[in-house]
Backbone as numpy.savetxt, mean C-alpha at the origin, in Angstrom:
# Nx Ny Nz CAx CAy CAz Cx Cy Cz
0.43 -4.78 16.18 0.71 -5.53 14.98 1.50 -6.77 15.33
1.17 -7.86 14.74 1.85 -9.12 14.98 3.08 -9.19 14.10
4.21 -8.80 14.65 5.43 -8.72 13.86 5.88 -10.08 13.35
5.76 -11.13 14.14 6.19 -12.46 13.70 5.42 -12.92 12.47
4.11 -12.70 12.45 3.31 -13.14 11.32 3.64 -12.35 10.06
3.96 -11.07 10.22 4.23 -10.24 9.06 5.63 -10.46 8.50
6.59 -10.76 9.33 7.96 -10.86 8.86 8.32 -12.23 8.30
7.58 -13.27 8.61 7.94 -14.61 8.17 8.14 -14.72 6.66
7.26 -14.15 5.79 7.48 -14.29 4.35 8.72 -13.58 3.84
9.31 -12.68 4.61 10.48 -11.95 4.13 11.72 -12.82 4.03
11.71 -13.98 4.63 12.89 -14.83 4.59 13.27 -15.20 3.17
12.29 -15.46 2.34 12.52 -15.76 0.93 11.29 -15.33 0.16
11.28 -14.13 -0.45 10.07 -13.61 -1.07 9.53 -14.47 -2.21
10.31 -15.37 -2.77 9.83 -16.22 -3.86 9.70 -17.68 -3.43
9.70 -17.95 -2.15 9.72 -19.32 -1.66 8.43 -20.07 -1.88
7.33 -19.37 -2.07 6.06 -20.06 -2.23 5.43 -20.43 -0.91
5.97 -19.93 0.21 5.40 -20.21 1.52 3.93 -19.85 1.53
3.60 -18.70 1.04 2.20 -18.29 0.90 2.11 -17.49 -0.39
1.59 -18.09 -1.42 1.60 -17.47 -2.73 0.59 -16.35 -2.90
-0.32 -16.21 -1.97 -1.39 -15.24 -2.14 -1.40 -14.12 -1.11
-0.58 -14.17 -0.11 -0.57 -13.15 0.93 0.88 -12.86 1.32
1.20 -11.57 1.42 2.57 -11.17 1.76 2.50 -9.89 2.58
3.23 -9.85 3.67 3.22 -8.66 4.50 4.59 -8.35 5.06
4.77 -7.10 5.44 6.02 -6.67 6.04 5.77 -5.45 6.90
6.68 -5.21 7.83 6.67 -4.01 8.66 7.96 -3.24 8.43
7.83 -1.92 8.49 8.98 -1.05 8.35 8.88 0.09 9.36
10.00 0.70 9.71 9.92 1.89 10.55 9.09 2.97 9.86
8.33 3.70 10.64 7.45 4.75 10.10 8.26 6.02 9.86
9.13 5.94 8.85 9.97 7.08 8.48 9.96 7.20 6.96
10.00 8.43 6.49 9.89 8.72 5.05 10.93 7.97 4.23
12.13 7.81 4.75 13.17 7.15 3.98 12.89 5.65 3.75
11.88 5.09 4.41 11.54 3.68 4.21 10.43 3.46 3.18
9.88 4.52 2.62 8.84 4.38 1.59 9.42 3.67 0.37
10.64 3.98 -0.01 11.25 3.31 -1.17 11.47 1.82 -0.88
11.77 1.49 0.35 11.93 0.07 0.72 10.58 -0.65 0.62
9.51 0.01 1.02 8.16 -0.59 0.88 7.87 -0.87 -0.59
8.19 0.07 -1.47 7.99 -0.15 -2.90 8.82 -1.32 -3.40
10.08 -1.39 -2.95 10.96 -2.46 -3.41 10.44 -3.83 -2.95
10.01 -3.95 -1.71 9.47 -5.22 -1.21 8.20 -5.61 -1.97
7.33 -4.63 -2.21 6.09 -4.91 -2.96 6.42 -5.29 -4.39
7.36 -4.59 -5.02 7.75 -4.87 -6.40 8.28 -6.30 -6.53
9.12 -6.74 -5.59 9.67 -8.09 -5.63 8.57 -9.14 -5.50
7.61 -8.91 -4.62 6.54 -9.89 -4.45 5.65 -9.94 -5.68
5.30 -8.80 -6.24 4.47 -8.78 -7.44 5.17 -9.51 -8.58
6.48 -9.34 -8.69 7.26 -10.05 -9.71 7.16 -11.55 -9.48
7.29 -11.99 -8.23 7.19 -13.42 -7.92 5.81 -13.98 -8.27
4.79 -13.17 -8.11 3.43 -13.59 -8.44 3.13 -13.47 -9.93
4.04 -12.89 -10.70 3.83 -12.73 -12.14 2.92 -11.56 -12.49
2.81 -10.59 -11.59 1.97 -9.42 -11.84 2.85 -8.32 -12.42
2.54 -7.91 -13.63 3.34 -6.88 -14.29 2.45 -5.84 -14.94
3.01 -5.10 -15.86 2.25 -4.13 -16.65 1.60 -3.04 -15.82
0.41 -2.66 -16.27 -0.31 -1.56 -15.63 -0.69 -1.86 -14.18
-1.03 -3.11 -13.89 -1.39 -3.48 -12.52 -0.18 -3.27 -11.61
0.98 -3.69 -12.06 2.21 -3.51 -11.29 2.50 -2.03 -11.04
2.46 -1.24 -12.09 2.74 0.20 -11.96 1.73 0.89 -11.04
0.47 0.54 -11.18 -0.56 1.14 -10.34 -0.39 0.71 -8.89
-0.03 -0.55 -8.67 0.22 -1.03 -7.31 1.37 -0.27 -6.67
2.40 0.05 -7.44 3.53 0.81 -6.90 3.09 2.21 -6.46
2.22 2.82 -7.25 1.67 4.13 -6.88 0.88 4.03 -5.58
0.02 3.02 -5.47 -0.84 2.87 -4.29 0.00 2.58 -3.05
0.96 1.67 -3.15 1.83 1.37 -2.01 2.54 2.64 -1.56
3.10 3.37 -2.50 3.83 4.59 -2.19 2.93 5.61 -1.47
1.75 5.82 -1.99 0.84 6.81 -1.39 0.34 6.38 -0.01
-0.07 5.13 0.14 -0.60 4.68 1.42 0.47 4.63 2.50
1.67 4.16 2.16 2.75 4.12 3.14 3.17 5.55 3.51
3.28 6.41 2.52 3.65 7.80 2.80 2.63 8.46 3.71
1.34 8.26 3.45 0.31 8.83 4.32 0.42 8.30 5.74
0.67 7.01 5.89 0.80 6.42 7.23 2.00 7.01 7.97
3.06 7.27 7.27 4.27 7.84 7.88 4.07 9.31 8.23
3.56 10.09 7.30 3.47 11.53 7.46 2.35 11.96 8.41
1.23 11.26 8.38 0.05 11.72 9.11 -0.24 11.00 10.41
0.65 10.12 10.86 0.44 9.43 12.13 1.69 9.53 12.98
1.57 9.12 14.22 2.71 9.27 15.13 3.25 7.92 15.61
3.05 6.87 14.83 3.53 5.56 15.21 5.00 5.35 14.88
5.52 4.21 15.32 6.92 3.87 15.06 7.06 2.86 13.93
5.97 2.12 13.64 6.00 1.10 12.59 4.81 1.28 11.65
5.02 0.84 10.42 3.95 0.78 9.42 3.97 -0.64 8.87
2.79 -1.26 8.78 2.69 -2.61 8.22 1.99 -2.53 6.87
2.47 -3.30 5.92 1.86 -3.35 4.59 1.58 -4.81 4.27
0.42 -5.06 3.67 0.06 -6.41 3.27 -0.47 -6.38 1.85
-0.03 -7.35 1.05 -0.54 -7.55 -0.31 -1.33 -8.85 -0.29
-2.55 -8.80 -0.76 -3.39 -9.99 -0.85 -3.80 -10.16 -2.30
-3.35 -11.24 -2.91 -3.59 -11.49 -4.32 -4.61 -12.62 -4.45
-5.81 -12.29 -4.96 -6.78 -13.35 -5.20 -7.21 -13.32 -6.65
-8.14 -14.14 -7.02 -8.53 -14.29 -8.42 -9.08 -12.99 -9.00
-9.82 -12.23 -8.22 -10.49 -11.04 -8.73 -9.64 -9.77 -8.69
-8.82 -9.62 -7.65 -8.11 -8.36 -7.49 -6.88 -8.51 -6.61
-6.10 -7.45 -6.58 -4.97 -7.31 -5.69 -5.39 -6.28 -4.64
-5.31 -6.67 -3.38 -5.67 -5.76 -2.29 -4.40 -5.33 -1.57
-4.23 -4.03 -1.41 -3.08 -3.45 -0.72 -3.60 -2.82 0.57
-3.02 -3.24 1.69 -3.45 -2.75 3.00 -2.25 -2.18 3.73
-2.43 -1.01 4.33 -1.38 -0.40 5.15 -1.98 -0.06 6.51
-1.28 -0.47 7.56 -1.73 -0.19 8.92 -0.69 0.64 9.64
-1.17 1.68 10.32 -0.29 2.51 11.13 -0.58 2.22 12.60
0.16 2.86 13.50 -0.02 2.63 14.93 -0.79 3.75 15.61
-0.99 4.84 14.94 -1.69 5.96 15.53 -2.33 6.78 14.44
-3.39 7.50 14.77 -4.11 8.22 13.73 -4.65 9.54 14.25
-5.00 10.39 13.32 -5.65 11.63 13.67 -7.13 11.35 13.92
-7.83 12.21 14.65 -9.23 11.94 14.98 -10.14 11.79 13.76
-9.85 12.46 12.66 -10.74 12.42 11.51 -10.45 11.28 10.55
-9.28 10.70 10.57 -8.95 9.62 9.65 -8.61 10.15 8.27
-8.27 9.26 7.35 -7.88 9.69 6.01 -9.09 10.19 5.22
-8.85 11.17 4.38 -9.92 11.68 3.52 -9.31 12.22 2.23
-10.10 12.21 1.19 -9.67 12.69 -0.12 -9.72 14.20 -0.12
-8.62 14.85 -0.51 -8.57 16.30 -0.64 -9.01 16.67 -2.05
-10.05 17.46 -2.15 -10.60 17.82 -3.46 -9.88 19.02 -4.08
-9.26 19.87 -3.28 -8.62 21.08 -3.79 -7.31 20.77 -4.48
-7.28 20.84 -5.79 -6.08 20.51 -6.54 -5.04 21.63 -6.53
-5.38 22.78 -5.96 -4.42 23.88 -5.93 -3.36 23.67 -4.86
-3.59 22.78 -3.91 -2.62 22.50 -2.87 -1.48 21.66 -3.43
-0.27 21.89 -2.91 0.89 21.13 -3.36 0.88 19.72 -2.80
0.30 19.54 -1.61 0.25 18.23 -0.96 -1.21 17.83 -0.75
-1.42 16.57 -0.40 -2.75 16.13 -0.02 -3.56 15.48 -1.11
-2.94 15.16 -2.23 -3.69 14.55 -3.34 -3.47 13.04 -3.43
-2.75 12.45 -2.49 -2.44 11.03 -2.54 -3.67 10.14 -2.58
-4.63 10.40 -1.69 -5.83 9.56 -1.67 -6.73 9.84 -2.87
-6.64 11.03 -3.44 -7.36 11.32 -4.68 -6.84 10.41 -5.80
-5.52 10.24 -5.86 -4.92 9.32 -6.84 -5.32 7.88 -6.55
-5.27 7.48 -5.28 -5.65 6.12 -4.91 -7.11 5.86 -5.31
-7.97 6.81 -5.04 -9.38 6.68 -5.40 -9.56 6.55 -6.92
-8.77 7.30 -7.67 -8.89 7.31 -9.14 -8.45 5.99 -9.77
-7.45 5.33 -9.20 -6.91 4.12 -9.83 -7.42 2.83 -9.22
-8.16 2.90 -8.13 -8.64 1.70 -7.44 -10.10 1.44 -7.76
-10.48 0.17 -7.71 -11.90 -0.15 -7.86 -12.64 0.19 -6.58
-11.95 0.10 -5.45 -12.52 0.52 -4.17 -11.38 0.75 -3.19
-11.66 1.54 -2.16 -10.68 1.78 -1.11 -11.45 2.18 0.14
-10.80 2.11 1.28 -11.47 2.49 2.52 -10.50 2.48 3.68
-11.05 2.76 4.85 -10.24 2.79 6.07 -11.11 2.37 7.24
-10.48 1.77 8.24 -11.18 1.38 9.46 -10.18 1.29 10.60
-10.68 1.26 11.81 -9.82 1.12 12.97 -9.11 -0.23 12.90
-7.89 -0.29 13.38 -7.15 -1.56 13.44 -7.89 -2.51 14.38
-7.98 -3.78 14.01 -8.73 -4.71 14.84 -8.11 -4.95 16.22
-6.80 -4.81 16.33 -6.11 -5.02 17.60 -5.21 -3.83 17.88
-5.33 -3.25 19.04 -4.48 -2.13 19.40 -4.95 -0.83 18.77
-4.05 0.14 18.77 -4.38 1.44 18.20 -3.99 1.45 16.73
-4.43 2.46 16.05 -4.05 2.61 14.66 -5.23 2.46 13.72
-4.92 2.64 12.46 -5.92 2.61 11.42 -5.39 1.77 10.26
-6.31 1.12 9.57 -5.99 0.32 8.40 -6.60 1.04 7.19
-5.78 1.28 6.17 -6.26 1.87 4.93 -5.95 0.86 3.83
-6.93 0.60 2.96 -6.78 -0.42 1.94 -7.29 0.09 0.59
-6.80 -0.56 -0.46 -7.25 -0.26 -1.82 -7.21 -1.56 -2.61
-8.15 -1.69 -3.55 -8.19 -2.88 -4.39 -8.01 -2.50 -5.86
-7.19 -3.30 -6.54 -6.92 -3.10 -7.96 -7.36 -4.35 -8.71
-8.05 -4.18 -9.84 -8.39 -5.37 -10.64 -7.13 -5.91 -11.31
-7.13 -7.18 -11.63 -5.97 -7.75 -12.32 -5.85 -7.26 -13.75
-6.93 -6.77 -14.31 -6.89 -6.16 -15.64 -7.22 -4.70 -15.47
-6.31 -3.82 -15.87 -6.52 -2.38 -15.74 -7.11 -1.86 -17.04
-8.36 -1.32 -17.00 -8.96 -0.74 -18.21 -8.13 0.44 -18.70
-8.21 0.71 -19.98 -7.43 1.78 -20.60 -7.62 3.13 -19.91
-8.84 3.49 -19.51 -9.07 4.80 -18.92 -8.39 4.97 -17.56
-7.97 3.89 -16.89 -7.30 3.99 -15.60 -5.80 4.18 -15.74
-5.29 4.16 -16.95 -3.85 4.17 -17.16 -3.23 5.56 -17.10
-4.00 6.61 -16.85 -3.43 7.95 -16.87 -2.44 8.18 -15.73
-2.58 7.47 -14.64 -1.74 7.72 -13.47 -0.53 6.80 -13.51
0.60 7.36 -13.35 1.84 6.58 -13.25 2.43 6.87 -11.87
2.96 5.86 -11.26 3.57 6.00 -9.94 4.88 6.75 -10.03
5.31 7.27 -8.89 6.61 7.95 -8.88 7.73 6.94 -9.19
8.74 7.42 -9.84 9.86 6.55 -10.18 10.49 6.00 -8.92
10.86 4.77 -8.96 11.48 4.13 -7.81 12.81 4.78 -7.49
13.07 4.93 -6.21 14.33 5.50 -5.78 15.22 4.42 -5.20
14.94 3.18 -5.53 15.71 2.06 -4.98 17.02 1.91 -5.69
């Protein structure tokens, strides 16, 4: 992961340096998931994204970062928000992955493993692929700027910031 490219926008999240793309890296530890939500929340606020799109984005960031931390053995997790006219794309990259990659767990009786099921339910599309450089995997999800009423059933976990 190119740490210099990802950390540059953190100097001033509302500076307008790049109004459509924002990324950051954090240690791959569970206690940093709330920091990922806080950084994403601040950027979405700067872009004027609120309401259901904001809440759904918080859920997706939380789930994707948590999966990268819990299911891989890397030291860093990178998150990128890409805001364009049609949608908001959330991308999370880890440094290491399991041989099978991420998959949706269909069994709702399990206490864990439903994160990607939620991501699939609230996103217009999502997917995963090998990281273009080095080891790791990239998992992404796209949210429309207008959230239809039927997608509003899912609420993200309350922020612990």
